[in-house]
C-alpha positions as CSV (number, residue, x, y, z in Angstrom):
1,X,86.9,-7.1,-10.5
2,X,86.1,-5.2,-7.6
3,X,84.7,-1.6,-7.5
4,X,86.8,1.3,-8.6
5,X,88.3,3.1,-4.9
6,X,89.2,6.9,-5.3
7,X,92.4,6.6,-4.8
8,X,92.4,4.2,-7.9
9,X,90.9,6.7,-9.7
10,X,93.1,8.9,-9.1
11,X,95.8,7.2,-10.3
12,X,94.8,5.9,-13.4
13,X,93.1,9.7,-14.4
14,X,95.9,11.2,-14.9
15,X,98.8,11.7,-17.3
16,X,97.8,9.8,-21.1
17,X,95.2,7.1,-21.4
18,X,96.8,4.0,-21.7
19,X,95.6,3.0,-25.5
20,X,98.2,3.2,-28.5
21,X,96.8,1.9,-32.3
22,X,100.2,2.7,-34.2
23,X,99.0,6.8,-33.7
24,X,101.9,8.9,-33.5
25,X,102.1,9.1,-29.5
26,X,100.9,13.5,-29.7
27,X,97.4,12.3,-31.9
28,X,97.1,9.5,-29.7
29,X,97.4,11.3,-26.3
30,X,94.0,12.1,-24.4
31,X,94.4,14.9,-21.4
32,X,92.7,12.7,-18.9
33,X,93.6,14.9,-16.0
34,X,90.8,15.0,-13.5
35,X,88.5,17.8,-14.8
36,X,86.0,19.6,-12.6
37,X,82.8,20.4,-15.9
38,X,82.0,23.6,-16.3
39,X,79.1,24.8,-15.3
40,X,76.9,26.9,-18.4
41,X,74.5,28.7,-18.4
42,X,70.8,28.4,-19.4
43,X,70.6,30.6,-22.3
44,X,74.4,29.7,-23.4
45,X,74.1,26.6,-25.7
46,X,76.7,23.7,-24.9
47,X,79.3,23.1,-27.6
48,X,78.7,19.0,-28.3
49,X,80.9,16.5,-29.9
50,X,79.8,13.6,-30.9
51,X,80.7,9.8,-31.4
52,X,80.1,7.0,-33.7
53,X,77.5,9.1,-35.8
54,X,76.0,7.1,-38.5
55,X,73.5,5.1,-36.7
56,X,71.2,6.0,-33.2
57,X,73.5,9.2,-32.5
58,X,71.3,10.7,-35.6
59,X,68.1,11.0,-33.4
60,X,69.7,12.7,-30.6
61,X,71.8,15.4,-32.7
62,X,68.0,15.9,-33.4
63,X,67.1,16.1,-30.4
64,X,70.3,18.5,-30.1
65,X,69.7,20.5,-32.5
66,X,69.3,23.8,-29.8
67,X,72.6,23.3,-29.1
68,X,76.0,24.3,-30.7
69,X,77.6,20.9,-32.7
70,X,81.0,21.1,-32.7
71,X,82.7,18.2,-33.3
72,X,81.8,14.8,-35.2
73,X,83.8,11.5,-35.4
74,X,82.9,7.7,-36.7
75,X,84.9,5.0,-38.3
76,X,83.3,4.5,-41.5
77,X,83.2,7.5,-43.8
78,X,80.6,5.9,-45.6
79,X,77.9,5.3,-42.4
80,X,78.8,8.4,-41.1
81,X,78.5,10.3,-44.6
82,X,74.2,11.9,-43.5
83,X,75.4,12.9,-40.1
84,X,78.4,14.8,-41.9
85,X,76.4,16.2,-44.8
86,X,73.7,17.5,-41.9
87,X,76.5,19.4,-40.1
88,X,78.3,20.7,-42.1
89,X,80.7,23.7,-40.4
90,X,81.1,20.4,-37.7
91,X,85.1,19.5,-37.4
92,X,85.2,15.7,-38.4
93,X,87.6,13.0,-36.5
94,X,87.9,9.1,-37.2
95,X,89.5,8.5,-33.8
96,X,87.8,9.7,-29.9
97,X,90.6,10.0,-28.5
98,X,92.1,12.7,-31.1
99,X,89.2,14.6,-30.9
100,X,89.2,14.8,-27.4
101,X,92.9,15.6,-27.8
102,X,92.3,18.4,-30.6
103,X,88.5,19.7,-29.0
104,X,89.4,19.9,-25.4
105,X,88.9,23.3,-25.2
106,X,86.1,24.1,-27.4
107,X,83.6,21.7,-26.1
108,X,81.4,21.1,-23.2
109,X,79.7,17.3,-24.1
110,X,79.4,14.5,-25.9
111,X,77.5,12.0,-26.6
112,X,78.0,8.1,-27.6
113,X,76.2,6.6,-30.2
114,X,79.5,3.8,-31.0
115,X,79.0,-0.3,-30.5
116,X,78.2,-1.6,-27.3
117,X,81.6,-3.2,-26.6
118,X,83.4,0.9,-26.9
119,X,80.9,2.5,-25.1
120,X,83.3,1.8,-22.4
121,X,86.8,3.0,-23.7
122,X,85.3,6.0,-24.7
123,X,82.9,6.9,-22.2
124,X,86.2,6.6,-19.7
125,X,88.0,9.0,-21.7
126,X,85.2,11.9,-22.1
127,X,85.0,11.0,-18.4
128,X,88.7,11.6,-17.1
129,X,88.5,14.7,-19.7
130,X,85.4,16.7,-18.2
131,X,82.9,16.4,-20.1
132,X,79.7,15.9,-20.2
133,X,78.2,12.6,-21.5
134,X,75.4,11.1,-23.5
135,X,75.7,7.3,-23.6
136,X,73.8,4.6,-25.6
137,X,72.4,1.5,-23.7
138,X,72.9,-0.8,-22.6
139,X,76.0,1.3,-20.5
140,X,78.2,-1.1,-21.5
141,X,79.5,-4.3,-22.6
142,X,80.2,-6.0,-19.5
143,X,78.9,-6.4,-15.9
144,X,82.6,-4.1,-14.7
145,X,82.2,-1.7,-17.0
146,X,79.1,-1.1,-16.1
147,X,80.3,-0.4,-11.9
148,X,83.7,1.3,-13.5
149,X,81.6,4.0,-15.3
150,X,78.7,4.6,-12.5
151,X,81.4,4.8,-9.8
152,X,83.4,7.1,-11.9
153,X,80.8,9.4,-13.1
154,X,80.5,9.8,-9.3
155,X,84.5,10.9,-8.7
156,X,83.9,13.0,-11.6
157,X,80.7,14.9,-11.1
158,X,79.7,15.5,-14.8
159,X,76.0,15.0,-16.0
160,X,75.1,12.1,-17.1
161,X,72.5,10.2,-19.0
162,X,72.3,6.7,-21.1
163,X,69.9,6.4,-23.7
164,X,66.8,4.8,-22.8
165,X,65.0,7.4,-23.9
166,X,61.5,6.3,-22.3
167,X,62.6,6.6,-19.0
168,X,61.8,10.7,-19.6
169,X,58.0,9.5,-20.5
170,X,55.3,10.4,-18.2
171,X,54.1,6.9,-18.4
172,X,56.3,5.7,-16.6
173,X,56.2,7.6,-13.6
174,X,52.6,6.6,-13.6
175,X,53.1,3.6,-13.0
176,X,55.6,4.2,-10.7
177,X,53.1,6.2,-9.0
178,X,50.4,3.7,-9.9
179,X,52.5,0.9,-7.7
180,X,53.7,3.1,-4.7
181,X,49.5,4.3,-4.6
182,X,48.3,0.3,-4.2
183,X,46.4,0.2,-7.5
184,X,48.2,-3.3,-8.3
185,X,48.7,-4.6,-5.2
186,X,51.2,-6.7,-4.2
187,X,52.9,-7.2,-7.5
188,X,55.0,-11.2,-6.9
189,X,55.0,-11.3,-11.3
190,X,56.9,-9.5,-14.5
191,X,56.9,-10.9,-17.8
192,X,58.4,-8.9,-20.1
193,X,58.9,-9.7,-23.8
194,X,60.6,-8.9,-27.3
195,X,60.2,-10.4,-30.7
196,X,63.8,-9.3,-31.6
197,X,66.2,-10.4,-32.2
198,X,64.4,-12.0,-35.4
199,X,61.7,-8.8,-34.9
200,X,62.1,-5.2,-35.5
201,X,64.4,-3.0,-37.0
202,X,66.6,-4.3,-39.9
203,X,69.6,-4.0,-37.6
204,X,68.6,-5.8,-34.4
205,X,68.0,-9.3,-37.4
206,X,70.9,-10.4,-36.7
207,X,72.6,-13.3,-38.1
208,X,72.8,-17.2,-35.8
209,X,75.8,-18.1,-37.3
210,X,79.6,-19.9,-36.5
211,X,82.4,-16.8,-37.4
212,X,82.5,-16.5,-41.2
213,X,86.3,-17.6,-42.5
214,X,86.5,-15.5,-45.9
215,X,88.7,-13.0,-45.4
216,X,87.2,-10.3,-46.9
217,X,89.5,-6.6,-47.7
218,X,88.8,-3.9,-45.7
219,X,86.9,-0.9,-47.1
220,X,89.2,1.9,-47.7
221,X,86.4,4.2,-46.1
222,X,86.4,2.0,-43.0
223,X,88.8,1.9,-39.8
224,X,88.7,-1.7,-38.6
225,X,91.7,-1.4,-36.4
226,X,88.9,2.0,-34.1
227,X,86.1,-0.5,-34.7
228,X,87.4,-3.8,-33.4
229,X,88.7,-1.1,-30.9
230,X,89.2,-3.4,-27.3
231,X,87.8,-6.8,-28.4
232,X,89.5,-9.7,-29.2
233,X,91.7,-9.7,-32.7
234,X,90.0,-11.0,-36.1
235,X,89.4,-10.0,-40.0
236,X,87.3,-8.0,-40.8
237,X,83.8,-9.6,-42.2
238,X,80.9,-7.0,-43.6
239,X,78.7,-9.1,-41.3
240,X,80.0,-7.6,-38.0
241,X,79.1,-3.8,-39.3
242,X,77.9,-1.4,-40.0
243,X,74.7,-3.1,-38.2
244,X,74.5,-6.5,-36.9
245,X,77.6,-6.6,-34.5
246,X,74.9,-6.9,-31.7
247,X,74.3,-11.0,-32.5
248,X,78.2,-11.4,-31.6
249,X,78.7,-11.5,-28.1
250,X,82.2,-9.8,-28.3
251,X,80.4,-6.2,-29.7
252,X,77.5,-7.0,-29.0
253,X,74.3,-7.8,-25.6
254,X,71.9,-9.8,-27.9
255,X,68.5,-9.1,-28.2
256,X,67.8,-8.9,-24.5
257,X,71.1,-5.7,-23.9
258,X,68.7,-4.0,-26.9
259,X,65.9,-4.1,-25.8
260,X,66.1,-4.6,-21.6
261,X,66.8,-1.7,-21.0
262,X,63.5,-0.4,-22.4
263,X,61.2,-2.9,-21.3
264,X,62.3,-3.4,-18.2
265,X,63.2,-0.2,-17.1
266,X,59.9,0.4,-16.1
267,X,59.3,-2.3,-13.4
268,X,63.2,-1.7,-12.2
269,X,61.9,1.7,-11.1
270,X,58.6,1.0,-10.4
271,X,59.1,-2.0,-8.1
272,X,62.9,-1.0,-6.9
273,X,64.5,-4.4,-8.4
274,X,67.3,-3.5,-7.5
275,X,69.7,-7.0,-8.2
276,X,68.5,-10.3,-8.2
277,X,69.4,-12.7,-5.5
278,X,69.5,-15.9,-8.7
279,X,69.2,-15.8,-12.6
280,X,68.6,-18.9,-15.1
281,X,68.4,-18.9,-18.6
282,X,67.4,-21.6,-21.4
283,X,68.1,-21.0,-25.4
284,X,67.6,-21.9,-29.0
285,X,71.6,-23.2,-28.8
286,X,72.8,-26.0,-29.5
287,X,75.5,-26.0,-32.3
288,X,79.2,-25.4,-29.8
289,X,80.6,-24.0,-33.3
290,X,77.5,-20.8,-33.2
291,X,76.7,-20.4,-29.2
292,X,80.6,-19.6,-29.2
293,X,80.0,-16.5,-31.1
294,X,76.5,-15.9,-32.0
295,X,73.4,-14.9,-29.6
296,X,71.1,-17.4,-29.4
297,X,67.7,-17.2,-31.8
298,X,65.2,-17.0,-29.1
299,X,66.1,-17.2,-24.9
300,X,64.2,-17.3,-21.5
301,X,65.9,-15.8,-18.9
302,X,64.5,-16.0,-15.0
303,X,65.1,-13.1,-12.6
304,X,64.6,-13.5,-9.0
305,X,64.2,-10.5,-6.4
306,X,64.5,-10.8,-3.0
307,X,61.9,-8.6,-0.2
308,X,62.6,-4.8,-1.0
309,X,60.8,-2.9,2.1
310,X,57.6,-3.8,2.6
311,X,57.3,-5.3,-1.0
312,X,57.1,-9.1,-1.6
313,X,59.6,-11.1,-3.4
314,X,59.5,-10.9,-7.2
315,X,60.1,-13.1,-10.4
316,X,60.7,-11.4,-13.3
317,X,60.3,-13.9,-16.8
318,X,61.8,-12.2,-20.1
319,X,61.5,-13.7,-23.3
320,X,62.8,-13.0,-26.6
321,X,62.9,-14.4,-30.4
322,X,59.3,-13.9,-30.6
323,X,58.2,-16.4,-27.4
324,X,55.7,-14.5,-25.5
325,X,54.3,-15.7,-21.7
326,X,51.5,-17.5,-21.5
327,X,47.5,-15.1,-22.3
328,X,46.1,-13.3,-19.5
329,X,43.6,-15.0,-17.7
330,X,42.2,-10.6,-16.7
331,X,42.6,-10.5,-20.9
332,X,39.3,-9.9,-22.8
333,X,38.7,-12.5,-25.7
334,X,40.7,-12.5,-28.5
335,X,43.0,-9.8,-27.2
336,X,47.3,-10.8,-28.0
337,X,50.3,-9.8,-26.6
338,X,51.8,-7.5,-28.9
339,X,55.5,-7.9,-30.4
340,X,57.2,-6.0,-27.5
341,X,55.9,-5.0,-23.7
342,X,55.7,-6.8,-20.1
343,X,52.9,-6.8,-17.2
344,X,53.3,-6.4,-14.3
345,X,50.6,-8.9,-12.6
346,X,50.1,-7.7,-8.8
347,X,47.5,-9.4,-6.2
348,X,44.5,-6.4,-6.9
349,X,45.3,-5.6,-10.8
350,X,47.3,-5.8,-13.4
351,X,49.2,-3.1,-15.4
352,X,50.2,-3.3,-19.6
353,X,52.7,-1.4,-21.5
354,X,54.8,-0.8,-25.0
355,X,58.0,-1.6,-25.7
356,X,60.1,1.8,-24.1
357,X,58.5,4.0,-20.9
358,X,55.7,1.8,-20.1
359,X,54.2,3.3,-23.3
360,X,50.2,2.2,-24.1
361,X,50.1,1.5,-20.1
362,X,46.7,0.0,-19.7
363,X,45.1,-1.0,-16.4
364,X,43.6,-4.9,-16.3
365,X,41.1,-6.3,-15.8
366,X,39.2,-3.5,-17.8
367,X,36.4,-3.5,-15.6
368,X,38.1,-1.8,-13.5
369,X,39.3,1.5,-15.7
370,X,35.4,2.6,-15.0
371,X,35.7,3.3,-11.5
372,X,39.4,3.8,-11.5
373,X,40.5,6.9,-10.2
374,X,44.3,8.2,-11.3
375,X,46.6,8.4,-8.2
376,X,48.0,11.7,-7.2
377,X,51.7,13.1,-9.6
378,X,53.7,12.5,-7.6
379,X,56.7,12.7,-9.8
380,X,58.3,15.5,-11.1
381,X,57.8,14.8,-15.2
382,X,60.7,15.3,-18.4
383,X,59.5,18.6,-19.9
384,X,57.7,17.0,-23.6
385,X,59.2,13.6,-22.3
386,X,62.4,15.0,-24.2
387,X,65.6,12.4,-23.2
388,X,68.0,14.6,-24.6
389,X,66.8,18.0,-23.5
390,X,66.6,16.3,-20.0
391,X,70.2,15.8,-20.1
392,X,71.1,19.1,-21.8
393,X,69.2,20.9,-18.2
394,X,71.7,18.9,-16.6
395,X,74.5,20.1,-18.0
396,X,72.9,23.6,-17.7
397,X,71.6,23.7,-13.7
398,X,73.7,20.7,-12.6
399,X,70.9,18.9,-11.6
400,X,71.2,14.7,-12.5
401,X,69.2,14.1,-15.3
402,X,66.5,11.4,-15.4
403,X,68.5,7.9,-16.3
404,X,71.8,9.5,-15.1
405,X,74.1,6.4,-14.3
406,X,73.1,6.1,-10.7
407,X,70.5,4.6,-12.3
408,X,70.9,3.8,-15.6
409,X,74.1,1.7,-14.4
410,X,72.3,-0.5,-11.6
411,X,69.8,-1.1,-14.5
412,X,71.9,-2.6,-17.3
413,X,73.8,-4.0,-14.2
414,X,70.8,-6.5,-14.0
415,X,69.9,-6.5,-18.0
416,X,73.6,-7.7,-18.4
417,X,73.2,-10.8,-15.6
418,X,70.8,-11.5,-17.7
419,X,72.9,-11.9,-20.6
420,X,75.4,-13.8,-18.6
421,X,73.0,-17.0,-18.4
422,X,72.5,-16.8,-21.1
423,X,76.4,-18.0,-21.6
424,X,75.5,-20.6,-19.1
425,X,72.4,-21.3,-19.8
426,X,70.8,-23.9,-17.4
427,X,72.3,-23.1,-14.7
428,X,71.4,-21.3,-12.1
429,X,73.3,-17.8,-10.6
430,X,73.9,-16.6,-7.7
431,X,74.6,-13.2,-8.1
432,X,76.8,-10.9,-5.3
433,X,76.1,-7.3,-6.7
434,X,78.0,-6.2,-4.0
435,X,81.1,-7.8,-4.8
436,X,80.2,-8.4,-8.0
437,X,80.8,-12.3,-8.7
438,X,78.6,-14.9,-9.1
439,X,78.8,-16.8,-5.9
440,X,79.0,-20.3,-6.9
441,X,79.8,-20.9,-10.5
442,X,83.6,-19.6,-10.6
443,X,83.6,-19.8,-14.7
444,X,81.2,-17.2,-15.0
445,X,83.0,-14.3,-13.2
446,X,86.1,-14.7,-15.6
447,X,83.2,-13.0,-18.3
448,X,82.4,-10.6,-15.7
449,X,85.4,-8.7,-16.8
450,X,87.2,-10.0,-20.3
451,X,90.2,-9.1,-21.0
452,X,91.1,-6.5,-23.3
453,X,93.1,-6.4,-26.6
454,X,96.8,-5.5,-26.0
455,X,96.5,-1.5,-25.9
456,X,93.8,-1.0,-25.0
457,X,92.4,-0.6,-21.7
458,X,89.6,1.5,-18.9
């Protein structure tokens, strides 16, 4: 449970990765010696590899079209087919370890866009190979994994970026500048909400169900063992992949893990929230067979944060599954809340924004807008709000990207302590972030660092 030490990192990062899948030792070996990342001239192109290329990675690769895409990896040939066709010259792999071994000298940086439960083992191998890393949100599946990745990124000195693309937007910087300039006054209440898992994109409309009992054959185009990765052994079923894995505890992090790193990001940064003192969840779960397997259809999670410097304590309440907070009194008649967004309620004014990076940011009440003067820009902007290109820039000039793991890690930890509360609903969890444990509910601590399947480790 304790944070990874420098000595432990150096010991575990020399030699081969302790992962086996029945492949030959040579194929499974990854060069994990500590490597100082090479600096690439701003005028040169990065050589980028991507792992998990069948979903959101398509947009990540489009955004990195200025660079060389040299290697692609996916365990599902059908899911990856479109990306393979887009980059016909890139070498193709199924096992990320083989890619890192074979392409070690050919790549500068790696994009990881696999399901949540495999983020950590892949990201760790990438960092130990000395390659710059872009990893999709949430950073990992468990809080212990997140803390370990964050500290390892510091140890290796690589350039990192978490895939919460809204953090590179101008709007999220405007909101932080509003708070710093006192536009909202003292903020003591934040409400955030999402229509997922029952709204949004099809891959977020995941099932709420017990574990399937039938065991259909594994498609020849899928390597189920590699897809399963460190998760507990279970038979293949099409309900898990390629799209609805987010709904299962063993693979995803639910609606909060899916959208929290987007919707809670603005408040987390603007209010310097850090980690909560307590968190409590209420959900729609009531059947044990279902609640032990999949996320609920809807939930409410309440975080309580202590005072931070001159900022007062603040309560952040999250709603999902199309549940929403009450309509603020500052709303004009007839106005309703959108499907995803947040409210930061201050004693002078309220800020409301949409999903990613404080998009559609507005000041309430409307009557204040006529006299409102935008405070001076004090925060540097990301050119064109281009999140992936900000990472590319960081890889070349060595200055951290907007959501490096030093920021993305603590944000993900905050989100995942809410996910943990969902598994122990109706209980107030007292969170001790320094020691990475729940101080008052011992059974919760076993969930902070789930046991990996045999043959897999960080």
